[in-house]
DSSP file (Angstrom, degrees, kcal/mol; ACC not computed):
  #  RESIDUE AA STRUCTURE BP1 BP2  ACC     N-H-->O    O-->H-N    N-H-->O    O-->H-N    TCO  KAPPA ALPHA  PHI   PSI    X-CA   Y-CA   Z-CA
    1    1 A V              0   0    0      0, 0.0    23,-3.1     0, 0.0     2,-0.5   0.000 360.0 360.0 360.0 130.9  -59.4  183.4  -10.7
    2    2 A R  E     -a   24   0A   0     47,-1.2     2,-0.4    21,-0.2    47,-0.4  -0.887 360.0-175.4 -99.3 122.9  -57.7  185.4   -8.0
    3    3 A I  E     -a   25   0A   0     21,-3.1    23,-2.3    -2,-0.5     2,-0.2  -0.945  25.7-122.1-120.9 136.4  -60.2  186.9   -5.5
    4    4 A A  E >   -a   26   0A   0     -2,-0.4     3,-1.6    21,-0.2     4,-0.4  -0.529  24.5-125.2 -70.3 141.2  -59.6  189.2   -2.5
    5    5 A K  G >  S+     0   0    0     21,-2.0     3,-1.1     1,-0.3     4,-0.3   0.860 111.4  59.8 -53.7 -37.8  -60.7  187.8    0.8
    6    6 A S  G 3  S+     0   0    0      1,-0.2    -1,-0.3    20,-0.2     3,-0.1   0.711 110.5  41.6 -67.7 -18.8  -62.9  190.9    1.3
    7    7 A Q  G X> S+     0   0    0     -3,-1.6     4,-2.8     1,-0.1     3,-0.5   0.304  83.0 108.2-108.4   4.6  -64.8  190.2   -1.9
    8    8 A E  H <> S+     0   0    0     -3,-1.1     4,-2.3    -4,-0.4    -2,-0.1   0.879  74.6  52.1 -55.7 -49.2  -65.2  186.4   -1.5
    9    9 A K  H 34 S+     0   0    0     -4,-0.3    -1,-0.2     1,-0.2    -2,-0.1   0.852 118.3  37.3 -60.6 -35.6  -68.9  186.3   -0.7
   10   10 A T  H <4 S+     0   0    0     -3,-0.5     4,-0.4     2,-0.1    -2,-0.2   0.889 125.3  34.1 -80.7 -46.7  -69.8  188.3   -3.8
   11   11 A L  H  X S+     0   0    0     -4,-2.8     4,-2.7    -7,-0.2     3,-0.4   0.794 100.4  68.9 -92.3 -29.3  -67.3  187.0   -6.3
   12   12 A V  H  X S+     0   0    0     -4,-2.3     4,-2.4    -5,-0.3     5,-0.1   0.917  99.3  53.8 -62.2 -42.6  -66.7  183.3   -5.6
   13   13 A P  H  4 S+     0   0    0      0, 0.0    -1,-0.2     0, 0.0     4,-0.2   0.854 112.3  45.4 -60.5 -29.3  -70.3  182.3   -6.7
   14   14 A L  H >4 S+     0   0    0     -3,-0.4     3,-1.8    -4,-0.4     4,-0.3   0.937 110.7  52.3 -72.8 -47.6  -69.7  184.0  -10.0
   15   15 A A  H >< S+     0   0    0     -4,-2.7     3,-1.9     1,-0.3     5,-0.5   0.858 100.8  62.6 -56.2 -37.6  -66.3  182.5  -10.4
   16   16 A N  T 3< S+     0   0    0     -4,-2.4    -1,-0.3     1,-0.3     3,-0.3   0.591  99.9  55.0 -66.0  -8.4  -67.8  179.0   -9.8
   17   17 A K  T <  S+     0   0    0     -3,-1.8    -1,-0.3    -4,-0.2    56,-0.2   0.490  88.1  82.8 -95.3 -10.2  -69.9  179.5  -13.0
   18   18 A L  S <  S-     0   0    0     -3,-1.9    51,-0.4    -4,-0.3    52,-0.3   0.431  95.0-122.2 -88.1   3.0  -66.9  180.2  -15.2
   19   19 A N        +     0   0    0     69,-0.5    50,-0.2    -3,-0.3     2,-0.1   0.852  61.3 147.9  66.2  32.0  -65.7  176.7  -16.0
   20   20 A I        -     0   0    0     -5,-0.5    -1,-0.2    68,-0.3     3,-0.1  -0.430  53.3-130.3-100.6 172.6  -62.3  177.4  -14.6
   21   21 A D  S    S+     0   0    0      1,-0.3    70,-2.5    69,-0.2     2,-0.3   0.803  82.5  22.0 -90.5 -35.6  -59.9  175.0  -12.9
   22   22 A F  E     - b   0  91A   0     68,-0.3     2,-0.5   127,-0.1    -1,-0.3  -0.994  49.6-163.3-147.0 130.7  -59.0  177.0   -9.8
   23   23 A V  E     - b   0  92A   0     68,-3.0    70,-2.2    -2,-0.3     2,-0.7  -0.979  15.9-162.2-115.8 125.3  -60.3  179.9   -7.5
   24   24 A W  E     -ab   2  93A   0    -23,-3.1   -21,-3.1    -2,-0.5     2,-0.6  -0.899   5.2-172.0-108.1 107.9  -57.7  181.4   -5.3
   25   25 A V  E     +a    3   0A   0     68,-2.0     2,-0.3    -2,-0.7   -21,-0.2  -0.885  23.7 147.7 -99.6 124.1  -59.0  183.5   -2.4
   26   26 A H  E     -a    4   0A   0    -23,-2.3   -21,-2.0    -2,-0.6   -20,-0.2  -0.943  50.1-125.8-153.4 171.8  -56.4  185.3   -0.5
   27   27 A D        +     0   0    0     -2,-0.3     2,-2.4   -23,-0.2     3,-0.2  -0.179  50.2 139.4-120.2  39.0  -55.7  188.5    1.4
   28   28 A A    >>  +     0   0    0      1,-0.2     4,-2.2     2,-0.1     3,-1.0  -0.475  25.0 169.9 -77.3  72.3  -52.7  190.0   -0.3
   29   29 A V  H 3>  +     0   0    0     -2,-2.4     4,-2.5     1,-0.3     5,-0.2   0.824  65.5  59.6 -59.2 -37.6  -54.3  193.5    0.0
   30   30 A T  H 34 S+     0   0    0     -3,-0.2    -1,-0.3     1,-0.2     4,-0.2   0.837 113.4  38.2 -63.2 -32.3  -51.3  195.5   -1.1
   31   31 A V  H X4 S+     0   0    0     -3,-1.0     3,-1.2     2,-0.1    -2,-0.2   0.950 119.6  45.4 -82.6 -51.4  -51.3  193.8   -4.5
   32   32 A L  H >< S+     0   0    0     -4,-2.2     3,-1.6     1,-0.3     6,-0.4   0.821 103.5  61.7 -62.9 -36.1  -55.0  193.6   -5.1
   33   33 A E  T 3< S+     0   0    0     -4,-2.5    -1,-0.3     1,-0.3    -3,-0.1   0.666  99.6  56.2 -67.5 -16.4  -55.9  197.1   -4.0
   34   34 A S  T <  S+     0   0    0     -3,-1.2    -1,-0.3    -4,-0.2     2,-0.2   0.392  92.1 100.2 -94.9   5.6  -53.8  198.6   -6.8
   35   35 A T  S <> S-     0   0    0     -3,-1.6     4,-1.7    -4,-0.1     5,-0.1  -0.546  77.8-124.8 -97.9 159.8  -55.6  196.7   -9.6
   36   36 A F  H  > S+     0   0    0      1,-0.2     4,-2.5     2,-0.2     5,-0.2   0.851 111.5  56.0 -60.3 -40.0  -58.4  197.7  -12.0
   37   37 A A  H  > S+     0   0    0      2,-0.2     4,-2.7     1,-0.2    -1,-0.2   0.911 105.8  51.4 -63.9 -41.4  -60.6  194.8  -10.8
   38   38 A H  H  > S+     0   0    0     -6,-0.4     4,-2.3     1,-0.2    -1,-0.2   0.941 110.4  48.1 -58.9 -48.4  -60.4  196.1   -7.2
   39   39 A A  H  X S+     0   0    0     -4,-1.7     4,-1.4     2,-0.2    -1,-0.2   0.911 112.4  49.3 -62.0 -42.0  -61.4  199.6   -8.2
   40   40 A M  H  <>S+     0   0    0     -4,-2.5     5,-2.3     1,-0.2     3,-0.4   0.938 112.3  47.9 -64.0 -45.9  -64.3  198.2  -10.3
   41   41 A N  H ><5S+     0   0    0     -4,-2.7     3,-0.8     1,-0.2    -1,-0.2   0.829 108.3  55.2 -62.8 -34.3  -65.5  196.0   -7.5
   42   42 A T  H 3<5S+     0   0    0     -4,-2.3    -1,-0.2     1,-0.2    -2,-0.2   0.790 106.5  50.8 -63.2 -33.6  -65.3  198.9   -5.1
   43   43 A L  T 3<5S-     0   0    0     -4,-1.4    -1,-0.2    -3,-0.4    -2,-0.2   0.449 126.7 -99.6 -87.3  -1.4  -67.5  200.9   -7.4
   44   44 A G  T < 5S+     0   0    0     -3,-0.8     2,-0.8    -4,-0.4    -3,-0.2   0.374  84.7 124.4 104.5  -6.7  -70.1  198.1   -7.4
   45   45 A T      < -     0   0    0     -5,-2.3    -1,-0.3    -6,-0.2     2,-0.3  -0.810  63.0-129.7 -93.3 115.7  -69.3  196.5  -10.8
   46   46 A K        +     0   0    0     -2,-0.8     2,-0.4    -3,-0.1    -5,-0.0  -0.477  36.2 179.4 -66.6 123.9  -68.6  192.8  -10.1
   47   47 A T        -     0   0    0     -2,-0.3     2,-0.3   -10,-0.2    -6,-0.1  -0.993  14.8-171.5-135.8 130.9  -65.3  192.1  -11.8
   48   48 A L        -     0   0    0     -2,-0.4     2,-0.5   -45,-0.1   -45,-0.1  -0.864  11.4-150.0-116.3 154.3  -63.2  188.8  -12.0
   49   49 A V        -     0   0    0    -47,-0.4   -47,-1.2    -2,-0.3     2,-0.5  -0.989  10.0-150.7-125.8 121.8  -59.7  188.5  -13.5
   50   50 A V        -     0   0    0     -2,-0.5     2,-0.4   -49,-0.2    -2,-0.0  -0.792  10.2-166.9 -89.5 127.6  -58.8  185.1  -15.0
   51   51 A E        -     0   0    0     -2,-0.5     4,-0.1     1,-0.1    -2,-0.0  -0.938  11.5-159.2-113.7 142.4  -55.2  184.1  -14.8
   52   52 A M        -     0   0    0     -2,-0.4    -1,-0.1     2,-0.2     3,-0.0   0.324  39.2-114.8-105.3   6.8  -53.9  181.3  -16.9
   53   53 A G  S    S+     0   0    0     97,-0.1    98,-1.3    62,-0.0     2,-0.5   0.091 102.0  69.6  84.0 -24.2  -50.8  180.4  -14.9
   54   54 A V  S >  S-     0   0    0      3,-0.3     3,-1.6    96,-0.1    -2,-0.2  -0.970 100.1-108.5-123.6 112.2  -48.5  181.4  -17.8
   55   55 A G  T 3  S-     0   0    0     -2,-0.5     3,-0.1     1,-0.2    -4,-0.0  -0.048  89.7  -4.1 -47.9 133.3  -48.5  185.1  -18.2
   56   56 A M  T 3  S+     0   0    0      1,-0.2     2,-0.4     0, 0.0    -1,-0.2   0.661 102.2 121.0  67.2  22.9  -50.2  186.6  -21.2
   57   57 A R    <   +     0   0    0     -3,-1.6     2,-0.4     2,-0.0    -3,-0.3  -0.965  32.7 174.8-120.7 130.2  -51.0  183.1  -22.8
   58   58 A L        -     0   0    0     -2,-0.4     2,-0.0    -3,-0.1    -3,-0.0  -0.896  19.6-155.4-132.7 102.7  -54.4  181.8  -23.7
   59   59 A G     >  -     0   0    0     -2,-0.4     4,-2.4     1,-0.1     5,-0.1  -0.331  28.4-107.5 -73.5 160.7  -54.3  178.3  -25.5
   60   60 A K  H  > S+     0   0    0      1,-0.2     4,-2.3     2,-0.2     5,-0.2   0.915 115.4  48.2 -48.6 -55.6  -57.0  177.1  -27.7
   61   61 A T  H  > S+     0   0    0      1,-0.2     4,-2.2     2,-0.2    -1,-0.2   0.908 115.2  42.1 -59.3 -46.1  -58.3  174.5  -25.3
   62   62 A Y  H  > S+     0   0    0      1,-0.2     4,-2.6     2,-0.2    -1,-0.2   0.849 110.2  59.7 -70.1 -32.2  -58.4  176.7  -22.3
   63   63 A G  H  X S+     0   0    0     -4,-2.4     4,-2.2     2,-0.2    -2,-0.2   0.904 107.9  44.2 -61.0 -42.8  -59.9  179.4  -24.5
   64   64 A H  H  X S+     0   0    0     -4,-2.3     4,-2.5     2,-0.2     5,-0.2   0.916 112.6  53.3 -69.0 -43.3  -62.8  177.2  -25.4
   65   65 A Q  H  X S+     0   0    0     -4,-2.2     4,-1.4    -5,-0.2    -2,-0.2   0.896 112.2  44.4 -55.6 -40.4  -63.2  176.1  -21.8
   66   66 A L  H  X S+     0   0    0     -4,-2.6     4,-3.0     2,-0.2    -1,-0.2   0.846 108.6  56.2 -77.7 -34.3  -63.4  179.7  -20.7
   67   67 A L  H  X S+     0   0    0     -4,-2.2     4,-2.8     1,-0.2    -2,-0.2   0.933 106.9  50.3 -60.4 -42.9  -65.7  180.7  -23.4
   68   68 A D  H  X S+     0   0    0     -4,-2.5     4,-2.4     1,-0.2    -1,-0.2   0.902 111.7  50.0 -60.8 -38.8  -68.2  178.0  -22.2
   69   69 A G  H  X S+     0   0    0     -4,-1.4     4,-2.9   -51,-0.4   -50,-0.2   0.924 109.6  49.3 -64.5 -45.8  -67.8  179.4  -18.7
   70   70 A L  H  X S+     0   0    0     -4,-3.0     4,-2.5   -52,-0.3    -2,-0.2   0.916 112.2  48.5 -63.0 -41.7  -68.5  183.0  -19.9
   71   71 A L  H  X S+     0   0    0     -4,-2.8     4,-2.2    -5,-0.2    -1,-0.2   0.935 112.8  49.3 -63.0 -45.1  -71.6  181.8  -21.8
   72   72 A N  H  X S+     0   0    0     -4,-2.4     4,-2.6     2,-0.2    -2,-0.2   0.904 110.3  48.8 -59.7 -44.6  -72.7  179.9  -18.7
   73   73 A L  H  X S+     0   0    0     -4,-2.9     4,-2.0   -56,-0.2     6,-0.2   0.901 112.2  48.6 -61.7 -42.3  -72.2  182.9  -16.4
   74   74 A M  H  <>S+     0   0    0     -4,-2.5     5,-2.8    -5,-0.2     6,-1.3   0.878 112.6  49.1 -69.6 -32.8  -74.1  185.2  -18.7
   75   75 A A  H ><5S+     0   0    0     -4,-2.2     3,-1.2     4,-0.2    -2,-0.2   0.933 112.8  46.9 -69.1 -43.5  -76.9  182.7  -18.9
   76   76 A C  H 3<5S+     0   0    0     -4,-2.6    -2,-0.2     1,-0.3    -1,-0.2   0.801 113.1  48.3 -68.6 -30.8  -77.1  182.2  -15.2
   77   77 A E  T 3<5S-     0   0    0     -4,-2.0    -1,-0.3    -5,-0.2    -2,-0.2   0.411 119.4-109.7 -89.6   0.9  -77.0  186.0  -14.5
   78   78 A G  T < 5S+     0   0    0     -3,-1.2    -3,-0.2    -4,-0.3    -2,-0.1   0.687  86.5 117.7  80.8  17.4  -79.8  186.6  -17.2
   79   79 A F  S   <S+     0   0    0     -5,-2.8     2,-0.4    -6,-0.2    -4,-0.2   0.734  75.5  41.8 -86.5 -23.0  -77.7  188.3  -19.9
   80   80 A L  S    S-     0   0    0     -6,-1.3     2,-1.2     2,-0.1    -2,-0.2  -0.961  75.7-134.4-123.4 141.0  -78.4  185.5  -22.4
   81   81 A S  S    S+     0   0    0     -2,-0.4     2,-0.3    -3,-0.1    -6,-0.1  -0.464  70.9 103.7 -90.6  61.3  -81.6  183.6  -23.1
   82   82 A I  S    S-     0   0    0     -2,-1.2    -2,-0.1   -11,-0.1    -4,-0.1  -0.879  80.2 -92.1-133.3 164.9  -80.0  180.2  -23.2
   83   83 A E        -     0   0    0     -2,-0.3    -8,-0.1     1,-0.1    -7,-0.1  -0.572  52.8 -99.1 -76.7 141.9  -80.0  177.3  -20.8
   84   84 A P        -     0   0    0      0, 0.0     2,-0.2     0, 0.0    -1,-0.1  -0.263  44.0-119.5 -58.6 150.7  -76.9  177.3  -18.3
   85   85 A L        -     0   0    0    -17,-0.2     2,-0.9   -16,-0.1    -9,-0.0  -0.519  20.5-103.7 -92.7 160.9  -74.2  175.0  -19.5
   86   86 A D        +     0   0    0     -2,-0.2     2,-0.3   -67,-0.0    -1,-0.1  -0.780  55.8 170.8 -83.6 108.1  -72.8  172.0  -17.6
   87   87 A V        -     0   0    0     -2,-0.9     2,-0.1   -71,-0.1   -69,-0.1  -0.800  34.6 -99.4-122.7 163.5  -69.5  173.3  -16.4
   88   88 A R        -     0   0    0     -2,-0.3   -69,-0.5   -69,-0.1   -68,-0.3  -0.469  30.3-125.0 -78.3 152.0  -66.8  172.1  -14.0
   89   89 A Y        -     0   0    0     -2,-0.1   -73,-0.1   -70,-0.1   -72,-0.1  -0.836  34.0-122.5 -94.4 130.0  -66.6  173.3  -10.4
   90   90 A P        -     0   0    0      0, 0.0   -68,-0.3     0, 0.0     2,-0.2  -0.343  18.7-103.5 -75.9 151.8  -63.2  174.7   -9.5
   91   91 A I  E     -b   22   0A   0    -70,-2.5   -68,-3.0    -2,-0.1     2,-0.4  -0.501  42.7-138.4 -60.2 136.2  -60.8  173.7   -6.9
   92   92 A Q  E     -b   23   0A   0    -70,-0.2     2,-0.3    -2,-0.2   -68,-0.2  -0.874  19.4-172.7-107.9 137.5  -61.0  176.3   -4.1
   93   93 A S  E     -b   24   0A   0    -70,-2.2   -68,-2.0    -2,-0.4     2,-0.3  -0.927   2.8-176.9-128.2 149.0  -58.1  177.8   -2.2
   94   94 A H    >   -     0   0    0     -2,-0.3     3,-1.6   -70,-0.2   -68,-0.1  -0.824  49.9 -53.6-133.1 172.2  -58.0  180.0    0.9
   95   95 A V  T 3  S+     0   0    0     -2,-0.3    -1,-0.1     1,-0.2   -69,-0.1  -0.198 121.6  29.4 -53.1 134.6  -55.2  181.6    2.7
   96   96 A G  T 3  S+     0   0    0      2,-0.2    -1,-0.2    -3,-0.0    74,-0.2   0.355  96.2  86.6  95.9  -3.6  -52.5  179.2    3.8
   97   97 A E  S <  S+     0   0    0     -3,-1.6    71,-2.1    72,-0.1     2,-0.5   0.294  72.3  80.0-107.4   7.1  -52.9  176.6    1.1
   98   98 A V  E     -C  167   0B   0     69,-0.2     2,-0.4    -4,-0.1    69,-0.2  -0.972  60.3-158.9-122.0 124.6  -50.6  178.1   -1.5
   99   99 A A  E     -C  166   0B   0     67,-2.8    67,-2.5    -2,-0.5     2,-0.3  -0.868  11.4-143.2 -99.8 132.7  -46.8  177.8   -1.4
  100  100 A Y  E     -C  165   0B   0     -2,-0.4     2,-0.6    65,-0.2    65,-0.2  -0.733   6.0-153.4 -92.2 137.5  -44.7  180.3   -3.3
  101  101 A L  E     -C  164   0B   0     63,-2.9    62,-3.3    -2,-0.3    63,-1.4  -0.957  19.2-177.2-113.0 119.6  -41.5  179.2   -5.0
  102  102 A N  E     -C  162   0B   0     -2,-0.6    60,-0.2    60,-0.3     2,-0.1  -0.860  31.6-105.4-117.5 145.5  -38.9  181.9   -5.3
  103  103 A A        -     0   0    0     58,-3.1    57,-3.4    -2,-0.4    58,-0.1  -0.474  19.6-155.0 -71.5 140.8  -35.5  181.9   -7.0
  104  104 A S  S    S+     0   0    0     55,-0.2    55,-0.2     1,-0.2    -1,-0.1   0.587  76.4   8.9 -88.7 -14.1  -32.6  181.8   -4.4
  105  105 A C  S    S-     0   0    0     53,-0.2    -1,-0.2    56,-0.1    55,-0.1  -0.977  87.5 -84.5-160.2 160.4  -30.2  183.4   -6.8
  106  106 A P  S    S+     0   0    0      0, 0.0     2,-0.3     0, 0.0    52,-0.2  -0.348  73.4  82.9 -68.4 151.8  -30.0  185.2  -10.3
  107  107 A G  E    S-F  157   0C   0     50,-2.0    50,-2.8    23,-0.1     2,-0.5  -0.994  81.5 -39.2 156.9-151.2  -29.7  183.1  -13.4
  108  108 A L  E     -FG 156 129C   0     21,-2.6    21,-2.9    -2,-0.3     2,-0.6  -0.941  47.5-141.2-111.6 127.6  -31.9  181.2  -16.0
  109  109 A F  E     - G   0 128C   0     46,-3.6    19,-0.2    -2,-0.5    -2,-0.0  -0.819  18.3-173.9 -90.9 123.8  -34.8  179.2  -14.6
  110  110 A V  E     - G   0 127C   0     17,-3.4    17,-2.3    -2,-0.6    43,-0.1  -0.943  19.8-136.6-117.8 108.6  -35.3  175.9  -16.5
  111  111 A P  E     - G   0 126C   0      0, 0.0    15,-0.3     0, 0.0    14,-0.1  -0.311  12.9-162.3 -63.9 146.8  -38.4  174.0  -15.4
  112  112 A S  S    S+     0   0    0     13,-4.0     2,-0.3     2,-0.1    14,-0.2   0.588  74.0  32.3 -98.9 -14.9  -38.3  170.3  -14.8
  113  113 A I  S    S-     0   0    0     12,-0.9     2,-0.2     4,-0.0     6,-0.0  -0.821  85.8 -97.4-135.6 171.9  -42.0  169.7  -15.0
  114  114 A E    >   -     0   0    0     -2,-0.3     3,-0.7     1,-0.1    34,-0.2  -0.508  44.0 -93.3 -91.3 162.0  -45.0  171.1  -16.8
  115  115 A H  T 3  S+     0   0    0      1,-0.2    34,-0.2    -2,-0.2    -1,-0.1  -0.404 107.9  27.1 -67.1 147.7  -47.5  173.6  -15.6
  116  116 A C  T 3  S+     0   0    0     32,-2.6     2,-0.3     1,-0.3    -1,-0.2   0.758  89.4 138.8  68.6  29.8  -50.6  172.1  -13.9
  117  117 A Q    <   -     0   0    0     -3,-0.7    31,-3.0    31,-0.4     2,-0.4  -0.772  57.8-115.7-103.0 149.4  -48.9  168.9  -12.8
  118  118 A M  E     -D  147   0B   0     -2,-0.3     2,-0.3    29,-0.2    29,-0.3  -0.694  40.5-176.1 -76.3 131.8  -49.3  167.1   -9.5
  119  119 A I  E     -D  146   0B   0     27,-3.3    27,-2.5    -2,-0.4     2,-0.3  -0.929  19.7-127.1-131.4 158.6  -46.1  167.1   -7.6
  120  120 A E    >   -     0   0    0     -2,-0.3     3,-2.2    25,-0.2    22,-0.2  -0.692  41.2 -88.3 -98.8 152.9  -44.8  165.6   -4.3
  121  121 A K  T 3  S+     0   0    0     -2,-0.3    24,-0.1     1,-0.2    -1,-0.1  -0.384 117.2  26.9 -55.8 136.2  -43.1  167.5   -1.5
  122  122 A G  T 3  S+     0   0    0     20,-3.2    -1,-0.2     1,-0.3    23,-0.1   0.316  87.8 139.4  92.1  -8.8  -39.4  167.5   -2.3
  123  123 A S    <   -     0   0    0     -3,-2.2    19,-2.9    19,-0.2     2,-0.6  -0.357  60.7-110.6 -72.7 154.1  -39.7  167.2   -6.0
  124  124 A V  E     - H   0 141C   0     17,-0.2    17,-0.2     1,-0.2     3,-0.1  -0.732  32.1-179.1 -84.3 120.5  -37.5  169.2   -8.3
  125  125 A V  E     -     0   0C   0     15,-3.6   -13,-4.0    -2,-0.6   -12,-0.9   0.821  63.2 -48.9 -90.1 -36.7  -39.6  171.9  -10.0
  126  126 A G  E     -GH 111 140C   0     14,-1.2    14,-2.8   -15,-0.3    -1,-0.4  -0.975  53.8-102.2-175.6-174.6  -36.7  173.3  -11.9
  127  127 A Q  E     -GH 110 139C   0    -17,-2.3   -17,-3.4    -2,-0.3     2,-0.6  -0.940  14.9-138.5-130.7 153.6  -33.1  174.5  -11.9
  128  128 A I  E     -GH 109 138C   0     10,-2.8     9,-3.2    -2,-0.3    10,-1.6  -0.963  32.6-172.6-111.0 122.5  -31.5  177.9  -11.9
  129  129 A V  E     -GH 108 136C   0    -21,-2.9   -21,-2.6    -2,-0.6     7,-0.2  -0.802  31.1-106.6-115.7 155.6  -28.4  177.8  -14.2
  130  130 A D     >  -     0   0    0      5,-2.7     4,-2.9    -2,-0.3     5,-0.2  -0.727  27.4-143.9 -78.1 122.7  -25.6  180.2  -15.0
  131  131 A P  T  4 S+     0   0    0      0, 0.0    -1,-0.1     0, 0.0   -24,-0.0   0.694  94.8  44.1 -66.8 -18.3  -26.3  181.6  -18.4
  132  132 A L  T  4 S+     0   0    0      3,-0.1    -2,-0.0     1,-0.1    -3,-0.0   0.841 128.1  22.6 -90.6 -37.1  -22.6  181.7  -19.4
  133  133 A S  T  4 S-     0   0    0      2,-0.1     3,-0.1     0, 0.0    -1,-0.1   0.663  89.3-130.3-102.8 -20.1  -21.4  178.4  -18.1
  134  134 A G     <  +     0   0    0     -4,-2.9     2,-0.1     1,-0.3     3,-0.0   0.457  54.8 152.0  78.5  -0.7  -24.5  176.2  -17.9
  135  135 A Q        -     0   0    0     -5,-0.2    -5,-2.7     1,-0.1     2,-0.5  -0.404  52.7-117.4 -67.0 133.4  -23.5  175.4  -14.3
  136  136 A V  E     -H  129   0C   0     -7,-0.2    -7,-0.3     1,-0.2     3,-0.1  -0.636  31.9-177.8 -75.4 123.6  -26.6  174.6  -12.1
  137  137 A L  E     -     0   0C   0     -9,-3.2     2,-0.3    -2,-0.5    -8,-0.2   0.789  63.7 -15.3 -90.3 -34.3  -26.6  177.2   -9.3
  138  138 A D  E     -H  128   0C   0    -10,-1.6   -10,-2.8   -33,-0.1     2,-0.4  -0.985  56.9-126.1-163.2 159.8  -29.6  175.9   -7.4
  139  139 A E  E     -H  127   0C   0     -2,-0.3     2,-0.7   -12,-0.2   -12,-0.3  -0.943  22.6-133.4-111.2 138.9  -32.6  173.6   -7.6
  140  140 A V  E     -H  126   0C   0    -14,-2.8   -15,-3.6    -2,-0.4   -14,-1.2  -0.852  29.0-163.7 -91.6 118.5  -36.1  174.8   -6.9
  141  141 A I  E     -H  124   0C   0     -2,-0.7   -17,-0.2   -17,-0.2   -18,-0.1  -0.889  22.7-115.9-112.6 129.9  -37.7  172.2   -4.6
  142  142 A A        -     0   0    0    -19,-2.9   -20,-3.2    -2,-0.4   -19,-0.2  -0.485  21.1-163.1 -66.2 116.8  -41.4  171.8   -3.9
  143  143 A P  S    S+     0   0    0      0, 0.0     2,-0.3     0, 0.0    -1,-0.2   0.701  76.2  21.4 -74.1 -17.6  -41.9  172.6   -0.2
  144  144 A I  S    S-     0   0    0    -24,-0.1     2,-0.3   -21,-0.1   -22,-0.2  -0.910  84.5-111.5-139.4 164.5  -45.3  171.0   -0.2
  145  145 A G        +     0   0    0     24,-0.4    24,-1.0    -2,-0.3     2,-0.3  -0.732  65.4  86.5 -94.4 151.2  -47.1  168.5   -2.4
  146  146 A G  E    S-DE 119 168B   0    -27,-2.5   -27,-3.3    -2,-0.3     2,-0.5  -0.990  79.0 -30.5 161.5-154.5  -50.0  169.5   -4.6
  147  147 A I  E     -DE 118 167B   0     20,-2.6    20,-2.6    -2,-0.3     2,-1.2  -0.889  46.2-135.2-100.6 129.1  -50.8  171.0   -8.0
  148  148 A L  E     + E   0 166B   0    -31,-3.0   -32,-2.6    -2,-0.5   -31,-0.4  -0.725  34.0 169.3 -83.7  98.4  -48.3  173.4   -9.6
  149  149 A F  E     +     0   0B   0     16,-1.4     2,-0.4    -2,-1.2    -1,-0.2   0.578  61.5  39.6 -94.8  -8.2  -50.8  176.0  -10.7
  150  150 A T  E     + E   0 165B   0     15,-1.4    15,-1.8    -3,-0.1     2,-0.4  -0.994  62.2 174.3-137.5 133.0  -48.3  178.7  -11.7
  151  151 A L  E     - E   0 164B   0    -98,-1.3    13,-0.2    -2,-0.4   -36,-0.1  -0.981  34.6-114.6-142.6 126.7  -45.0  178.2  -13.5
  152  152 A R        -     0   0    0     11,-3.0   -98,-0.1    -2,-0.4    11,-0.1  -0.320  27.3-179.2 -59.1 130.5  -42.7  180.9  -14.7
  153  153 A A        +     0   0    0    -43,-0.1    -1,-0.2    -2,-0.1   -99,-0.1   0.744  63.7  80.1-100.3 -34.3  -42.3  180.9  -18.5
  154  154 A Y  S    S-     0   0    0      1,-0.1   -45,-0.1     2,-0.1    -2,-0.0  -0.640  72.8-152.3 -74.0 122.0  -39.8  183.8  -18.7
  155  155 A P        +     0   0    0      0, 0.0   -46,-3.6     0, 0.0     2,-0.4   0.735  62.8  91.6 -80.2 -20.9  -36.5  182.3  -18.0
  156  156 A I  E     +F  108   0C   0    -48,-0.2     2,-0.3   -50,-0.1   -48,-0.2  -0.583  55.4 178.6 -78.4 126.7  -34.4  185.2  -16.5
  157  157 A V  E     -F  107   0C   0    -50,-2.8   -50,-2.0    -2,-0.4     2,-0.3  -0.914  19.1-158.8-125.6 155.9  -34.7  185.3  -12.8
  158  158 A Y    >   -     0   0    0     -2,-0.3     3,-2.7   -52,-0.2   -55,-0.3  -0.823  51.8 -68.1-118.0 164.2  -33.3  187.5  -10.0
  159  159 A E  T 3  S+     0   0    0     -2,-0.3   -55,-0.2     1,-0.3    -1,-0.0  -0.361 126.8  17.9 -54.9 124.1  -33.0  186.6   -6.3
  160  160 A G  T 3  S+     0   0    0    -57,-3.4    -1,-0.3     1,-0.3   -56,-0.1   0.186  87.6 147.1  98.4 -14.8  -36.5  186.4   -5.0
  161  161 A S    <   -     0   0    0     -3,-2.7   -58,-3.1   -59,-0.1     2,-0.4  -0.246  55.2-110.9 -56.6 139.4  -38.2  186.2   -8.4
  162  162 A L  E     +C  102   0B   0    -60,-0.2   -60,-0.3     1,-0.2    -1,-0.1  -0.584  41.8 168.1 -70.8 125.7  -41.4  184.1   -8.4
  163  163 A V  E     -     0   0B   0    -62,-3.3   -11,-3.0    -2,-0.4     2,-0.3   0.614  60.2 -17.7-109.1 -20.1  -40.9  180.9  -10.3
  164  164 A G  E     -CE 101 151B   0    -63,-1.4   -63,-2.9   -13,-0.2     2,-0.3  -0.993  46.9-136.5-173.7 167.5  -44.0  179.0   -9.3
  165  165 A R  E     -CE 100 150B   0    -15,-1.8   -16,-1.4    -2,-0.3   -15,-1.4  -0.995  17.2-157.8-140.0 136.0  -47.0  178.5   -6.9
  166  166 A I  E     -CE  99 148B   0    -67,-2.5   -67,-2.8    -2,-0.3     2,-0.6  -0.961   5.9-153.6-114.5 129.6  -48.3  175.2   -5.5
  167  167 A F  E     +CE  98 147B   0    -20,-2.6   -20,-2.6    -2,-0.4     2,-0.3  -0.912  51.6  97.9 -95.0 121.1  -51.8  174.5   -4.2
  168  168 A G  E    S- E   0 146B   0    -71,-2.1     2,-0.6    -2,-0.6   -22,-0.2  -0.909  72.4 -38.5-172.6-162.1  -51.7  171.7   -1.6
  169  169 A E        -     0   0    0    -24,-1.0   -24,-0.4    -2,-0.3     2,-0.3  -0.755  44.2-149.6 -88.0 118.4  -51.5  170.7    2.0
  170  170 A N              0   0    0     -2,-0.6   -26,-0.1   -74,-0.2   -73,-0.0  -0.663 360.0 360.0 -81.9 146.5  -49.4  172.7    4.3
  171  171 A E              0   0    0     -2,-0.3    -1,-0.1     0, 0.0   -27,-0.0   0.437 360.0 360.0-103.3 360.0  -47.9  170.7    7.2
């Protein structure tokens, strides 16, 4: 769940009940203020957006995990007359703990590791290859160690395209 820093006190306690893996609190105001969730929160309707790390995909396992979280949240908020479920407490991030991995050149991004893996600083996350020759144009290297919580699934990249995000220790 991605939460704007300005809404942290209201939304993080709700997100903690969703049985999710990761809560990312940050202050990228220019991105967040243009969203439906921001508009709803501004109007007083508490709104969370769950991101699965790979755009537009919700696998069966994570779907069941999230369903348990939704049922738990509804029970805790009094919408369902059931006992709250035993759910996981998510990893919490705040500004400065997330490293962005961007393509240095255009080409095809070929990941070297799976999404949601622990990686070490200096690890190869993937390669950018020329689609016509197969020549490796660049390697995407982890600038910090941590968990790769976002990994690009769509292979075509342009210079600057986001290919991943790592939550870990900044040095």
